N, C-alpha and C positions, 0 to 999 in steps of 0.2 A: 123733803124729809118731813114726814107727817108727825112722828113722835119727837118731841124736843127734850133733850136730856135735862134732868133735874138734879142728878147726883153723879159723882165719879164712883167707879166700882170700889176702889180702896177706901172710900170715906164712909161706907155703910157699916154699922155695928148694931149691937143689941138695942141701943137706944132708939133705933129706927124701926123696931118690930111693930107691925101694924100700920106702917106707912106705905102708901102707894108711891112708887118711884118709876122714873124713866131712865134707863141706862143705855149707853152706846159703846160699841167697841168691836173687837175681833173675837171670833170663836177660837179658843185655845185647844179645846178637845171635847169629846163627848163620850158618855158611858151609858149603854142601854141595859137596864136591869128588868127587862120584860115590860111590865106595865108602867115602869118609871124610867124616864129619860133625863139624864143630867148633862148639862152643857156648862163648861167653864167659859165665862166671858171676860175678856182682858181689855183694859185700857192702860194708859201710862201710869195709873196709880196702883194697879194690882189686878187680882183675879176675884171673881165672885161666882158662886154656883147658881145656875138657873135650874129649876125643876119643872118637869112636865109630867102630868098624870093622865094616862090613857083613859082610865075609868071616868074621870071628870071632864077631860078636855080632848076628846078624840080627834077633832079636826086640828086643834093646835098641836097635839102630839104628832100627827101625821106630817104637819108642816115642819116641825122640829127635826123629824127623822131625816129630812132632806138637807139639813145644814151640814157643812163640812168645815174643816180647819181653815181659818183665815177669812171665812165669810164675814162681811161687815154688817152688823146688826144694830137696830135700836129695839129695845124691849120695854114693855110696861108690865108692872106686876106689884104684888105685895111682899114686903119684907116679913119673913117668918123665922122663928128660932128653930134650929135643928134639934132633933132628939138627942139626948145625951150620948147614945152609942154612935152617933154619926158625926159628932163634933170633930173637926180637924184643927188641932192646935198649931199645926205647922203653917197654917194659912191665916193671915191677918183677919180675913173675913170668915174664918172657919166655924163660927158659932151661928151663922145665919145663912139663909139662902133666899132666892127670889122665886115666888110662885107666879109664873108668867101668865098673863092673860091676853097679851097681844105681842106679835112679832112684826117688825118691818125689816125686810132684807134690803139693805142699802146697796150692797154689791156682792157678787159672787167672786170666788177666787180659785185659781188653779192650785194644784198641790205644789207647795214651795220646794225649792231645791235642797233645803235643809230644815231641820226642826226649829221652830221659833221658841227656843228655850235655852237656858244657861248651860254652860259646861258641854257644849257640843264639840264633837271631834270632827271638825270640818276644815278643809284647806283654807288658809287665809285669803288666797286669790279668789276663791268662790264667794267668800263672805264680802270681799270688796266689789266683786262683780254685781252682787245683789245687796249693796250696802243698805238700801232702804228697808230690806227685810231683816238684815243683821241688826239694824237699829231698833227693830221692834222687840228684840229680846230684852228681858227685864234688866240684865246687868248693863246693857248699852243704854236703856232708858235712864237708869240710875246715873250713868256717866253724863248724859245730857243734862240731867237735873243738877248734878254737882257743878258742871261747867257754868250753868246759869247762875247758881247760887254764889259761886266764886266771883263771877263778874259783878253781880249786884252788891255783894259785900264790899268789893273793891271800890265800886262807884260811890256807895254811901259813905265809906270811910274817908275817901279822898275829898269828897264834897264837904264833909264836916270839918276837914282840916284845911279848907280854904283853897283847894285846887280847882281849877276850871278845866272842863273837858273841851278840848279844841281840836278840830280835825285839821290835818295837814295834807298836802297834795299827794295823790297816788301817781300822777304823771310828773316826773321830775327829770333832773339831769344826771347822766352817768358820771360817776366819780372814779378816780384812778386807784383808790385804796379799797381794801376789803375783798369780799368774795366777788364772783362775776355777777354782773347785772343781768336781769331779764330786760330785753330791749323791746320797745314798741315803736314801729315805724310811723312817721307822720305823713299823712296823705297830702296835706296842704303845704308841707315843707319838704320837697323831694330830697332824699339822701340824708335826712335828719331823723333823729330818734329820741324818744323819751326813754327813761329808765323807770322801772317799777322800784319803789323804795326798799332798800335793804333795812332801813330804819328811818324814823323821822328826825334823825340827828340834827341836821343843819337847820331845819325849820323850827325845831323846838328851841334851839339856841337863839334863833332870830326872834322867837316869841319872848324870850327873856330880854333881849334888846328892846323889844316893843313895849315892855313894861307889864306883861301878863303876870310875872313874878312866880306864880304856881300853876303849872300846866300838867294835865295828864291826858292820855288817849288810849283807848283799846285799839291798838294799831295793827293792821295787817302788813306783813313784811314779806319780802321775796328775795331769795338768794339762790343763784344758779350754782350749786355746789354738790359734791358727792353726798349721798344720803346714808344715814346710819339710823340706829334705833331711836335716837333722840333728835333727828333732823328731818325736815321736810322742806320742799322748795317754797312753800308758802306757810306762814305760821302767824301766831298772834302774840303780841306783847302787851303787857301793862306798862305803858311808857310814862315816865315822870321827869319833870325838870323844875327846879326852883332857884330863885335868885337870893343874893345876900346870904349865902350859906357857906359853911365849911363841911368837911367830910363827915364829922360827927353828927351834924344836923341831918344829912341825908340818911345816915344809918339809923338814926332815931325815927325818922319818918317811915322808913321801910319796915322797921321792926313793929311799929304801931299798926301798919297795914297788914303785915303777915299775921300778927296776933289776932287781929279782927277777923281775917279770913278763916283761920283755924277755929276760932270760937264759933263763928256763925255757920260755917259749912260742916265742920266735923264735930262741933261741941267739945273741943279740946282747948285747954289753956296752954299757951306757949310762953315759957318762962324767958323773959328778957331782962337785961341785955344778953345778946347771944355771944358766944365765945369769939375771940379775935385772934388771928395768927398772921404773921407776915409771910409773904411769898417765900422768902429765903428759908424761914423755919419750916414751912410746909414741905418744901423740896427736901430739906435735910432730914426731916423726921418721917415723911411718908412717900417721898419720891414722886409727888404729884402736886399740881397747883389747885386741884379740887379733891382734897383728901377725904377718904371715907374713914371716919373716926369711930365707927361702931365696933371696931375691934382693935387690938393692939398690934403686935408684930412690927414695931417701928424700926426704922433703919438705924444702924449704928456705924459710925466711921471708925475703922480700926487701922487707918493709914499709919499712925505712929508705930504700932506693933509691926505692921507689914513692912515698913521701911527697914527694920532691923533684922527681920527673919532671913533665912537662906532660901526661901522659895522664890525663884526668879520672877515668876509671873507677878507676884505681889510686889517685891521690892523694886523691880524695874518699872512697873506701872507708876509707883509713887515717885521714883526718881525722875520720871519723864513728865511730872506735873499732874499725874492722874491721882486716883484715889482707890482705896479698897473699902467697900461697904458691905455690911452683912445684915441678916435678919435671923432671929431665933424662932424657929417653928416649934413651939412648945409641945413636948410629948411625942414628937414624930420621928424619933430615932429608929422606929420600926420600918421606915421606908426601905423597900427592896432596892437592890442595885439597879434593876430595870427602871424603877420609878425615878431614881436619881438621874439615870441616863436620859430618861424622857424629859426631865426638867432642864437638863443641860442642853438638849436639842431645842427645847422651847426658847430658852433665852438666846441661844445662837440665832434662831430664826428672827429674833427681835434686834439683832445687830451687834451683839457682844461676842467676845471670843470663847467664853466658856463659863463654867460654874464650879466653884470649889465647895466641898462640903466636909463637915465634921459632925460626928455623933458623940455626944457626951455620955460616958459610961462611968460606973463606979471605979473602974481601973484606970480611967483617963479618957483618951480620945480615940475613937475608931475612925480613921481617915487615911487615905493613901499619902497624905502630905505631912503627917505628923513628924517624920524624920527631919523636916526642914525647920523645925521650931525647937528651941530649948524648952526645958521644963518650965522655966520662969516665964517665957513668952506664952506658953500654953495656959499657964495659970492666970496670967494677966488677961489673956483672951477670954478665958472662962468667966472671970470676974466682970470684964467689960461688957460681955454679951449676956450676963445674968444666966449663964448656962447651968442647968441642973441635969441630973441623971435622966437619960431618955430624951433629951432635947436634940433637935437637928439644927445645926448652924450652917447657913448658906452664904456664900461670899461671891462678889463680882468685883473684878479689877478692870478699870476702864477710865476714860476721862471723867472728871467729877460729875458733869451733867448727865452723861450717858449712864454711869453707874447708878446714879439716883433714879433716873427714869425707868431703867430696865428692872431694877430691884423693886421699884414701886409697882410695876406691872406684875412682877412675880408675887409680890405681897397680895395683890388682889386675886390673882389666879389661885393661890393656895387657900385664901380665905373662903372662896367659893367652893373649892374642892373639899375642904375640911368642914364646911358648913359652920363657919365661925361668925357669920354676919347675923345679927339680931334683926330679922326682917320687920318685926313689929314696931321698931323704934325709928325716930327721926332725929338725926344728929345734924344740927345747923352750925355753921361757923362762917365768919367773915375772913376772907383772905385779902390782905392789904399790901401796899408797897411793891407792886409788880414792877419789873424793869420797864422803862418807858419804851425802849427799842429792842428789837431783835435784829441780828445781822443775817442777811440772806446771801450765802456764798454764790448761789446760782445767779442772782442779780447784782452781786457785788455792791450792795448798798444796805442801809438800815431800813427796816420796816417797823410800823407801829405795832406794839403788842396788843393794844386795844384799838384805838383809832387816832388819827393825827390831831384831834382836838382835845386830847387828854393833857391836863396840866402836869408838869413835873413838880416834885417837892421843892419848896423854895430854896432849901439849903443845898440842893443838887443842881440848881440852875447854872452855877459856874462850870460844872463838869460838861455842859453841852459843848463848850469850846475845845475841851481837851480829851475827855473820856466819856463819850455819849453812852457807851454800853453800861456804864455804872450808874446812870441816872435812874432814880426811882420815881414812879409816877404816883399821882393821887387817885389811882384807880382802886376799885374795890369790887370783889365778886362775893356773892352769897352762895354758899355751897350747902347742899343737903344730901347726905348719904353718898357722897362721892360724885354728885351731879351738880353742875353749875346751873342755878335756877334764876339768877339775876346778876347783872353786871353793869357797872357805871363808873363815873369818875367826876371829879371837879374839872371844869373845862378851862381852857385858855380863854381869857377875855380881853387880852391886849394884842393889838395888831403886830407889834414888833416881835413879841415872843412867838406868835403863830407863824409869822414869816420865817423865823429862825428854824422852827420845827419842820416846816415844809421843805426848806433848803436841805436840812439834814436827811430828809427822806428822798432827796434826789430830784425835787421839782425845780425847774428853772423859773425865773421871774415871770416869763411869758406863760408858762403852764399854770402857775399858781394864780395869776391874774385871770386867765381864761376859765379855770375850773372853780376857783374860790374867791374871785374878785368881789362878788356881792357880799360875802361874809366879812372879808377884810375891810370893805368900805363901811359896813355896818358898825364894825368895832370903832370907827372914828367918831361915832355919834353918842358915846356914853354907854358902853356895854357894862352891865353890873357883873360882879362876881357871881358865878352860877355853876350848878352841877346837876347831874341827873342819874337816872338808872332805868333799866328796863327789865321787867320780869318776863321770862319765857313762860307764858300762860300754859302752854301745852305740857312743858316739862313739869311745871308745878303741879298740874292736875294729875299727871302720870304718877308722881310720887305720892300725892295725897290719896289716890285711889289704888295704890300698890300695883300698878300695871308695869309691864316690862318694856313697852314701846309707846311712843307718842301716837302711833297709828291707832291705838286702842282708845284714845281720848279725843281724837279729831273726828268730827262727824263724817266728812268725806275726804279721807287722806289719799295721798299718792302712794304707789308702791316704791320699793327700794330703787327701781329704775326710773322713778319720776313720772310714771304714767297713771292715768285714772282709768281703772278697769271698768268703771261704771259707764263713763261717757266716751271712752276711747281717745281722750286727749293725752298728748298732743296728736294732732291729725293734719294731713295736708289740707290746703285751701285751694280754691279754684284759681286758674290762671288769670281770670278777670280781677279777682281780689288782689293778686300780686301786682298786676299791671297798674291798678289804682294807686298802690303804694310805691310804685316805681322800683319794684324789686324783681330782679331777674329770677326766673324759675330754674333752679338747679336740678330739679327732679328729685326722685327718691332713690335711696340706695338700698 
């Protein structure tokens, strides 16, 4: 490379007029105006216009005519001001241009499969197949810049608050809890496997036992699970752990970190402390443990009224230990019967029996079930649901948990359908006091709601012997706009309590010694109280950049099927490689 860059394209302004500069980048486009040729040069900072004059630079003009989109150039020239009528205020460098006196073509390029510009209407699979071209587009370059700034802001903040960045192993042991592991066969230990880490959980707890006291890591994690818009088989966490803390200490550290990230990356002030809600309240009010609080339409429990009415679907559900819950869809009494039938079919597809509806009018209620209620019950219902003329009231009768969850899904569906969500806002809140366990009917045993190292609330420890399902945990999730962006807990730091939890999860003494013996042994040597949390970096960046999918904020993501369209992974390997790993070749299907 003969010409050595002296400036970035986007950094040049009127103050540089009269200066000779060397720029490097890609050809964005060209415009031939007869004796004048204009070329837009692009690097990661933006665009700048190059100008070639046939009358004054015939040889250079002829060379510039041969340039095509995405050619890689270095150019030398003088910065000049544009004439007033040619100023482009839509472009950051629109007041100046470069009068080129030398070109060095660093590489030629074929015509790309899609335009290198924003707002392209291109199939996502094609973009992923040519991800290196997709990443050239300005909006994707901005994503990479935001990702970098987020990571640097997090590192600076945590360093200043006394955290040490410590790496933990990528090749570890498979554990029986959580999602499926990605396994790595060992060549030198036939029949044995490493697991790629689902999180650094056990190692960061051991770092607390080791006396590190405050740890963080930008951790790569791997989970072999079904993919959704907010999931990938490999992802990045901002992982934290600290000793001698209670839950409120963790929350304060996270809020300081989040405020710093928002200030440095987006230039926005985040007002702390953030709102706090219990798991039980979140489910009762929103039907979700990650509630979107940017709009209302909160759930109401009308089981007391339903128990006394003559509508059998309602009163029998309550008599059987269920509940009747409803939402008020304000001003939507205009819904047609077909729209109501479609909503009924939708909730039935989610697993409930049906949907009851009432439209509030000046004359009373428009509903096929009005005859099953007394006037007093209808008036009570109207008051309880804050019903006004023109409102649509929707009800589900089911088991309490099912009624909450399905009505919560319906709440979100209607908010999107009616455009009730203020997309420009960010609503954060903490959700606390999750149940420690969930019961799995398929496995006929308790499973951990978070993971088996989460501590129960002190006052609930006696319930471990009698009613484990009622034990609340010292777990906490940070939610933004209905998306969980961070989750953590105060950990168990005593051997006896940890063994009790393992046994409630169905592990035998032999299993827990085999799988977690190293952790239990470590607890014998003075483990401090500790807790931690992990941010989903990709989810956080998705929300900060107002994207719909984490695939848009990961440089090289996988598809929904877990494949890399760029490299073709996963792919078969040679029989020789399998033989070295002592793995039988089962062939492809």
